C-alpha positions as CSV (number, residue, x, y, z in Angstrom):
1,M,43.1,53.8,6.8
2,S,44.9,50.4,8.0
3,E,44.4,51.6,11.8
4,N,41.2,51.5,11.1
5,I,41.4,47.4,9.2
6,E,43.4,46.9,12.5
7,R,40.8,47.9,15.2
8,K,38.1,45.9,13.3
9,V,40.7,42.8,12.8
10,Q,40.7,43.1,16.4
11,E,37.3,43.4,17.1
12,T,37.0,40.6,15.1
13,L,39.4,38.6,16.6
14,N,38.1,39.5,20.4
15,S,34.3,38.7,19.6
16,L,35.5,34.8,19.7
17,D,37.1,35.0,23.1
18,G,34.1,33.2,24.7
19,V,33.2,30.6,22.4
20,Q,33.3,27.2,24.1
21,K,33.0,23.8,21.5
22,A,30.0,23.1,21.0
23,G,27.9,19.9,22.6
24,P,25.2,17.8,21.8
25,G,21.6,18.8,24.0
26,P,20.5,16.9,27.2
27,F,19.0,13.6,26.5
28,F,20.5,13.3,23.0
29,F,22.1,9.9,23.8
30,T,18.4,8.4,24.5
31,R,17.0,10.5,22.5
32,V,19.2,8.8,19.1
33,Q,18.5,5.5,21.2
34,A,15.2,5.3,21.1
35,Q,14.9,6.5,17.0
36,L,17.6,3.8,15.9
37,Q,15.1,0.7,18.1
38,R,11.7,2.3,16.2
39,Q,13.8,2.3,12.7
40,R,14.4,-1.3,13.3
41,G,10.6,-2.4,14.3
42,S,9.6,-6.3,13.6
43,G,10.1,-7.7,10.3
44,W,6.5,-7.7,10.2
45,E,6.5,-4.0,10.5
46,R,9.0,-3.9,7.5
47,A,7.1,-6.1,4.8
48,V,3.9,-4.0,5.5
49,S,6.0,-0.3,4.7
50,F,7.1,-2.0,2.0
51,I,4.4,-3.7,0.5
52,T,1.9,0.0,0.4
53,R,4.7,1.7,-1.1
54,P,2.8,3.2,-4.0
55,S,4.8,1.8,-6.3
56,I,4.9,-1.5,-4.7
57,A,0.5,-1.7,-4.1
58,L,0.1,0.0,-8.1
59,T,2.7,-3.3,-9.4
60,G,0.5,-5.6,-7.6
61,L,-2.9,-4.1,-8.6
62,C,-1.3,-4.6,-12.1
63,L,-0.3,-8.1,-11.5
64,I,-4.3,-8.6,-10.2
65,I,-5.9,-7.4,-13.0
66,L,-3.7,-8.8,-15.6
67,L,-3.7,-12.5,-13.6
68,N,-7.4,-11.3,-14.1
69,A,-7.7,-10.9,-17.7
70,M,-5.8,-13.7,-18.3
71,A,-8.0,-16.6,-16.9
72,F,-10.5,-14.2,-18.2
73,Y,-9.5,-15.0,-22.5
74,F,-7.4,-17.5,-22.1
75,Q,-10.6,-20.1,-21.0
76,P,-11.1,-23.5,-21.9
77,A,-12.8,-23.5,-25.3
78,G,-15.5,-26.4,-23.3
79,G,-16.2,-23.9,-20.7
80,S,-16.4,-26.2,-17.8
81,G,-16.4,-23.6,-15.3
82,A,-19.3,-22.6,-12.4
83,L,-21.0,-21.2,-14.9
84,A,-21.3,-23.0,-17.8
85,V,-24.2,-24.4,-19.5
86,S,-24.3,-26.2,-22.2
87,A,-26.6,-26.5,-25.0
88,A,-27.8,-30.1,-24.7
89,G,-28.4,-30.0,-20.2
90,N,-27.0,-33.0,-20.1
91,E,-24.0,-30.8,-17.5
92,P,-25.3,-29.0,-14.8
93,G,-25.1,-25.3,-14.7
94,Y,-25.8,-22.3,-12.9
95,A,-29.3,-22.9,-12.6
96,D,-29.2,-26.2,-12.1
97,D,-27.5,-26.0,-8.8
98,F,-29.7,-22.6,-7.3
99,G,-32.8,-24.7,-8.9
100,N,-35.5,-21.7,-10.2
101,L,-35.4,-18.8,-8.1
102,A,-34.7,-16.5,-10.3
103,T,-37.4,-17.4,-13.2
104,N,-40.6,-16.1,-11.4
105,L,-39.4,-12.7,-9.4
106,F,-43.0,-10.9,-9.7
107,Y,-46.0,-11.3,-7.6
108,D,-49.1,-12.3,-9.7
109,E,-51.1,-9.4,-9.9
110,N,-54.3,-12.4,-9.1
111,P,-53.1,-14.9,-7.0
112,E,-55.4,-18.4,-7.0
113,P,-56.6,-18.7,-3.7
């Protein structure tokens, strides 16, 4: 029994005789340098890669929607925006800016000669 164990130990130790130190493959240093150069990139590349992250893009989209909603709901009471039309008709409104473009959209069936 001990002779069998001795033989297995010797076989195991002899299997390590031809082992050499591990080293990098050919052009390893060149590939590492190329990867490091690609990772650095320019400032614009880093900015675009940061903005296009899903969490940042979604946060920005929600912020834009929130700002638009706030601008819509917190308008001044007078409604002095470009689309405002006063009840008295004194202020120029949307219809005054574009004339009568939207009033006659259909052709007459019996046009006068």
